[in-house]
Rosetta silent file (secondary structure, phi, psi, omega in degrees, C-alpha in Angstrom):
SEQUENCE: MRPSLSVSQNGDRAQVLLLIQQYFGCGRLRPDRSDQTLKWETRSLASLVEAVVPHFRAYPLLSGKQRDFELFASVCERMVRGEHLTVPGLREIVGMAGQMNPSGKRGYRPELILRWLDEMKA
SCORE:     score description
SCORE:     0.000 S_00000001
   1 L     0.000  129.027 -179.578   -4.986    8.250  -11.052 S_00000001
   2 L  -145.903  119.555  177.680   -2.839    8.026   -7.969 S_00000001
   3 L   -71.409  152.361 -178.650    0.895    7.336   -7.848 S_00000001
   4 L  -147.315  137.982  174.905    2.081    4.827   -5.294 S_00000001
   5 E  -126.802  135.186  179.805    5.472    3.709   -4.046 S_00000001
   6 E  -141.704  155.402  174.968    5.950    0.679   -1.834 S_00000001
   7 E  -131.136  128.806 -178.755    8.676   -1.403   -0.247 S_00000001
   8 E  -110.621  146.277  175.414    7.956   -4.953    0.909 S_00000001
   9 E  -145.884  158.838  170.468    9.716   -7.066    3.516 S_00000001
  10 L   -63.540  151.881 -176.067    8.973  -10.234    5.391 S_00000001
  11 H   -55.241  -29.939 -178.964    7.103   -9.511    8.595 S_00000001
  12 H   -74.955   -2.661  177.562   10.144  -10.216   10.742 S_00000001
  13 H  -113.544   30.247 -178.529   11.869   -7.212    9.124 S_00000001
  14 H   -58.715  -31.055 -178.419    9.203   -4.687   10.061 S_00000001
  15 H   -59.409  -36.272  177.649   11.853   -2.504   11.725 S_00000001
  16 H   -61.714  -43.702 -179.970   13.351   -1.723    8.293 S_00000001
  17 H   -68.153  -36.281  176.076    9.991   -0.496    7.062 S_00000001
  18 H   -63.700  -39.217  177.881    9.471    1.583   10.209 S_00000001
  19 H   -65.419  -39.594  176.777   12.842    3.238    9.616 S_00000001
  20 H   -62.817  -44.950  178.927   11.859    4.018    6.014 S_00000001
  21 H   -60.427  -43.354  178.997    8.576    5.507    7.229 S_00000001
  22 H   -66.653  -42.816 -178.244   10.405    7.646    9.791 S_00000001
  23 H   -60.054  -49.306 -178.134   13.061    8.743    7.307 S_00000001
  24 H   -82.263  -19.872  179.263   10.589    9.939    4.686 S_00000001
  25 L    70.055   29.415 -179.010    8.008   11.122    7.230 S_00000001
  26 L  -158.154  175.123  176.008    5.118    9.668    5.274 S_00000001
  27 L    85.727  177.358  179.689    3.365    6.491    4.282 S_00000001
  28 E  -144.278  159.831  175.302    1.907    3.661    6.254 S_00000001
  29 E   -99.138  140.169  178.053    2.648    0.032    6.974 S_00000001
  30 E  -153.098  150.537  175.702    0.171   -2.597    5.930 S_00000001
  31 E   -73.606  142.393  173.220    0.101   -6.347    5.425 S_00000001
  32 E  -107.993  104.261 -174.785    0.128   -7.547    1.821 S_00000001
  33 L   -69.928  -20.506 -176.861   -2.003  -10.672    1.823 S_00000001
  34 L   -67.252  -32.000 -179.974   -1.036  -11.575   -1.743 S_00000001
  35 L  -131.873   14.455  175.539    2.497  -12.571   -0.755 S_00000001
  36 L    60.367   34.713  177.025    2.334  -12.579    3.060 S_00000001
  37 E  -111.145  174.124  172.203    4.714   -9.614    3.422 S_00000001
  38 E  -107.104  142.910 -173.040    4.555   -6.311    5.211 S_00000001
  39 E  -130.868  134.340  165.924    4.599   -3.230    3.038 S_00000001
  40 E   -94.408  131.387 -176.752    5.486    0.439    3.535 S_00000001
  41 E  -142.320  139.665  170.230    3.467    2.456    1.059 S_00000001
  42 E  -129.582  136.772  179.825    2.893    6.100    0.278 S_00000001
  43 L  -122.609    6.972 -179.314    0.307    7.383   -2.163 S_00000001
  44 L   -81.277  117.459  179.176    0.530   11.069   -1.339 S_00000001
  45 H   -59.047  -42.444  179.718    1.628   13.019   -4.406 S_00000001
  46 H   -60.676  -46.041  179.478    2.942   15.809   -2.183 S_00000001
  47 H   -63.808  -40.197  179.669    5.039   13.379   -0.093 S_00000001
  48 H   -62.664  -47.137 -175.776    6.370   11.683   -3.194 S_00000001
  49 H   -73.759  -34.543 -175.173    7.423   14.946   -4.848 S_00000001
  50 H   -87.958  -27.516 -175.037    8.709   16.640   -1.691 S_00000001
  51 H  -118.682  -52.425 -171.428   10.481   13.736    0.048 S_00000001
  52 H   -73.862  -50.892 -178.047   10.884   10.580   -2.012 S_00000001
  53 H   -59.708  -47.431  178.443   11.816   11.962   -5.447 S_00000001
  54 H   -59.546  -36.185  178.979   14.503   14.327   -4.081 S_00000001
  55 H   -61.167  -49.226 -176.356   16.034   11.476   -2.081 S_00000001
  56 H   -77.315  -14.051  169.848   16.389    9.197   -5.087 S_00000001
  57 H   -75.944  -38.217  179.039   17.657   12.052   -7.223 S_00000001
  58 H   -75.117  -33.167 -177.486   20.395   12.631   -4.631 S_00000001
  59 L  -128.584   79.831 -175.739   21.033    8.905   -4.121 S_00000001
  60 L   -60.217  148.730  175.312   20.258    7.075   -7.387 S_00000001
  61 L   -67.897  146.390 -177.341   19.348    3.405   -7.328 S_00000001
  62 L  -103.916   42.115 -179.433   22.138    1.104   -8.424 S_00000001
  63 L  -152.283 -176.822  177.414   19.980   -1.250  -10.442 S_00000001
  64 L   -62.861  -16.213  178.176   17.548   -1.357  -13.317 S_00000001
  65 H   -65.398  -17.589  178.804   14.988    0.158  -10.941 S_00000001
  66 H   -62.074  -39.228  177.733   16.625    3.556  -11.586 S_00000001
  67 H   -62.530  -44.445  177.077   14.956    3.683  -15.019 S_00000001
  68 H   -60.551  -41.063  179.587   11.595    2.917  -13.394 S_00000001
  69 H   -61.078  -44.768 -178.945   12.269    5.644  -10.834 S_00000001
  70 H   -60.679  -41.559  175.882   12.978    8.244  -13.533 S_00000001
  71 H   -63.400  -45.316 -179.758    9.696    7.400  -15.239 S_00000001
  72 H   -60.828  -46.135  179.589    7.870    7.467  -11.892 S_00000001
  73 H   -60.860  -41.854  178.973    9.382   10.835  -10.949 S_00000001
  74 H   -63.443  -40.937  177.451    8.384   12.262  -14.319 S_00000001
  75 H   -61.326  -46.819 -179.840    4.811   11.007  -13.867 S_00000001
  76 H   -60.443  -44.396 -179.151    4.613   12.613  -10.404 S_00000001
  77 H   -65.521  -37.643  176.799    5.999   15.910  -11.701 S_00000001
  78 H   -65.790  -37.656  178.774    3.539   15.897  -14.607 S_00000001
  79 H   -66.700  -39.047  176.646    0.691   15.287  -12.180 S_00000001
  80 H   -58.176  -37.114  178.997    1.790   18.239  -10.034 S_00000001
  81 L   -79.545   -3.574  177.555    1.498   20.361  -13.196 S_00000001
  82 L    82.828   13.120 -177.096   -1.994   18.936  -13.786 S_00000001
  83 H   -65.384  -24.183  179.565   -1.108   17.159  -17.023 S_00000001
  84 H   -71.466   -8.639 -178.395   -3.105   14.097  -15.969 S_00000001
  85 H   -89.604   -2.282  175.726   -6.257   16.211  -16.223 S_00000001
  86 L  -114.951  150.420 -179.734   -6.066   16.419  -20.016 S_00000001
  87 H   -61.239  -46.197  178.995   -6.516   13.495  -22.398 S_00000001
  88 H   -61.865  -40.941  178.904   -3.164   14.096  -24.162 S_00000001
  89 H   -65.722  -41.969  178.957   -1.349   14.396  -20.821 S_00000001
  90 H   -64.668  -39.288  177.506   -3.065   11.323  -19.427 S_00000001
  91 H   -58.783  -44.727  179.686   -2.173    9.355  -22.571 S_00000001
  92 H   -63.077  -43.888 -178.880    1.505   10.237  -22.066 S_00000001
  93 H   -64.542  -42.267  178.868    1.397    9.299  -18.389 S_00000001
  94 H   -62.134  -41.478  177.521   -0.322    5.975  -19.111 S_00000001
  95 H   -62.031  -41.712  178.345    2.353    5.209  -21.695 S_00000001
  96 H   -66.005  -44.771 -179.310    5.118    6.004  -19.209 S_00000001
  97 H   -61.972  -34.882  179.221    3.471    3.971  -16.454 S_00000001
  98 H   -65.585  -20.709  178.482    3.172    1.030  -18.844 S_00000001
  99 H   -85.147  -16.269 -177.133    6.959    0.986  -19.204 S_00000001
 100 L   -81.996  144.988  171.566    7.554    0.737  -15.450 S_00000001
 101 L    41.745   64.280 -174.889    8.008   -2.534  -13.583 S_00000001
 102 L   -60.708  -21.261  179.576    7.090   -4.812  -16.497 S_00000001
 103 L   -90.786   -2.359 -177.531    6.950   -7.891  -14.249 S_00000001
 104 L   -79.833  166.683  177.943    4.571   -6.235  -11.759 S_00000001
 105 L   -83.147  144.357  178.775    0.849   -6.713  -11.380 S_00000001
 106 L  -128.613  142.132  174.615   -1.460   -4.135  -12.942 S_00000001
 107 L   -69.173  -39.810  179.961   -5.090   -3.382  -12.287 S_00000001
 108 L  -138.620  140.015  176.669   -5.560   -2.398  -15.938 S_00000001
 109 L   -72.095  139.315 -179.229   -3.342   -2.913  -18.960 S_00000001
 110 H   -54.536  -39.290 -178.029   -2.088    0.389  -20.442 S_00000001
 111 H   -65.711  -30.259  176.559   -3.436   -0.484  -23.899 S_00000001
 112 H   -69.353  -43.529  178.529   -6.915   -0.962  -22.390 S_00000001
 113 H   -62.540  -43.782  179.096   -6.779    2.439  -20.695 S_00000001
 114 H   -62.167  -38.582  177.491   -5.611    4.076  -23.932 S_00000001
 115 H   -64.640  -41.438  176.992   -8.486    2.449  -25.805 S_00000001
 116 H   -60.332  -41.959  178.994  -10.963    3.768  -23.210 S_00000001
 117 H   -62.481  -40.658  177.196   -9.495    7.246  -23.646 S_00000001
 118 H   -63.091  -39.934  179.445   -9.917    6.969  -27.423 S_00000001
 119 H   -67.712  -32.686  178.813  -13.536    5.894  -26.947 S_00000001
 120 H   -67.100  -35.285 -179.156  -14.186    8.849  -24.644 S_00000001
 121 H   -70.642  -29.443 -174.819  -13.000   11.262  -27.309 S_00000001
 122 L   -74.055    0.000    0.000  -15.299    9.752  -29.946 S_00000001
């Protein structure tokens, strides 16, 4: 399990992504071949908790993405506490993650992960 935050722009707006990278002091730029955009992405739990989460707590998003952010921040904070290392904690995190960005692509459906966890316990 690894949290990830990304911002995508068309390639001609790479400067915006560079500014985001400089501001947060983390992440990397990479091409996203699925939609031909450029993406700033950070997957470092420490960077997310120390830089990104405090920023968006101080400057909340003015859209429905704020709800996703609150869930994301909670997942990151639970991971810092090691809750993802227990089956009950992981179940809660998977449930929270399943509520985020409902129109986004997922590698695995939350209900499939929960079923795998149930099978592991048996």
